[in-house]
C-alpha positions in Angstrom: 96.2 89.3 93.6 98.6 87.4 96.2 96.5 84.9 98.2 98.4 84.9 102.2 97.5 83.3 105.3 98.2 85.6 108.6 99.1 84.0 111.3 97.8 84.4 114.9 101.1 86.1 116.4 101.0 88.7 113.5 97.5 89.6 114.1 98.1 89.5 117.7 101.2 91.8 117.0 98.6 95.0 116.0 95.9 94.5 118.3 98.0 93.8 121.4 100.4 96.4 120.1 103.2 94.7 120.3 106.9 95.8 120.2 109.0 95.7 117.9 106.9 93.7 115.6 104.1 96.1 115.4 105.2 98.0 112.4 105.6 95.3 109.9 102.7 93.3 111.4 100.5 96.2 110.9 101.9 97.2 107.4 100.8 93.4 106.3 97.0 94.6 107.9 97.3 97.2 105.8 98.3 95.7 102.7 95.3 93.4 103.3 92.8 96.2 103.9 93.7 98.0 101.0 93.5 94.8 99.0 96.9 94.8 97.7 97.1 91.4 98.8 94.3 88.9 99.6 94.7 87.9 103.4 93.1 85.1 105.4 93.2 83.1 108.6 91.1 80.4 110.0 88.2 80.5 112.7 90.7 79.3 115.1 93.2 82.1 115.1 90.4 84.2 115.6 89.0 82.3 118.5 92.7 82.2 119.6 92.8 86.1 119.5 89.7 86.4 121.4 90.6 84.5 124.2 94.0 86.0 124.7 92.8 89.7 123.7 90.5 89.6 126.3 92.7 88.7 129.1 94.7 91.4 128.3 92.3 94.3 127.1 88.8 93.7 127.6 85.7 92.1 126.3 84.6 94.8 124.2 87.7 95.6 122.9 88.6 92.0 121.5 85.1 91.6 119.9 85.5 95.1 118.3 88.8 94.0 116.9 87.8 91.2 115.5 84.8 92.5 114.0 87.4 94.9 112.0 89.7 92.5 111.7 86.7 90.1 110.3 86.2 93.4 107.2 89.9 92.3 106.1 90.6 88.9 106.4 88.6 85.9 104.8 88.3 83.3 107.3 88.8 79.8 105.4 87.6 76.4 106.6 88.8 73.9 109.0 87.9 70.9 108.1 87.9 67.0 108.8 90.5 66.2 106.5 92.5 69.2 108.2 92.4 67.2 111.4 92.9 64.0 109.9 96.2 65.3 107.8 97.3 67.0 110.8 97.3 64.2 113.2 99.0 61.7 110.8 102.4 64.7 109.7 105.2 65.6 111.0 105.0 69.0 111.9 105.6 69.9 115.8 102.5 72.2 116.2 99.3 71.1 116.0 97.6 74.3 115.8 99.5 75.4 113.2 99.4 71.7 111.4 95.1 72.3 111.0 96.0 75.7 109.6 98.5 75.2 107.6 96.1 72.4 105.5 93.3 74.6 105.2 95.9 77.4 103.8 97.6 74.4 101.4 93.8 73.5 100.4 93.0 76.9 99.7 95.5 77.4 97.5 97.6 80.4 99.6 101.0 81.3 98.0 102.9 82.3 101.6 101.9 81.8 105.2 103.2 85.1 106.5 104.4 84.3 110.7 106.4 85.2 112.9 106.9 81.4 113.6 108.7 80.1 111.2 110.5 76.8 113.3 106.5 76.1 113.4 106.1 75.7 109.7 109.7 73.7 108.9 107.6 71.0 106.6 105.4 73.3 104.8 105.8 73.2 101.1 104.3 76.8 100.9 106.8 79.5 101.6 106.7 80.9 105.3 108.1 84.5 105.8 108.0 86.6 108.3 106.2 89.7 107.7 109.4 91.6 107.8 110.5 89.8 104.9 107.2 89.3 103.0 107.6 93.3 102.8 111.2 92.9 101.8 110.3 90.5 99.1 107.2 91.8 97.5 108.4 95.1 97.7 104.7 96.4 98.9 103.9 99.7 100.4 101.2 99.8 103.1 
């Protein structure tokens, strides 16, 4: 099973029902739920999504949504070594750099995000949700 890192923008597309991105992002999470791919993210993503979703919806909706999300996504660790590497990297976005090193250490095969430019330095292939669905021709 392909192990993929799901970035916060993809998750927010679904939980905040952001168009025109909702459909492809929802298909990605559906693939994770159906165990056609192994989806993972970091606790930092959960924290960021909670903060944003609480602001645009409510605390109860944010917690309920993240409880459901936790069932289908693995939470991978952020370690002090990831912080050290991120502080000395050429990536431009510190948060994404932390997530990248966490995903790299876990052996993730692909990062799924709409912010491709934040991962220019990545040795892990990076795809938008739409591109991932096109490449792997998987159905949700």
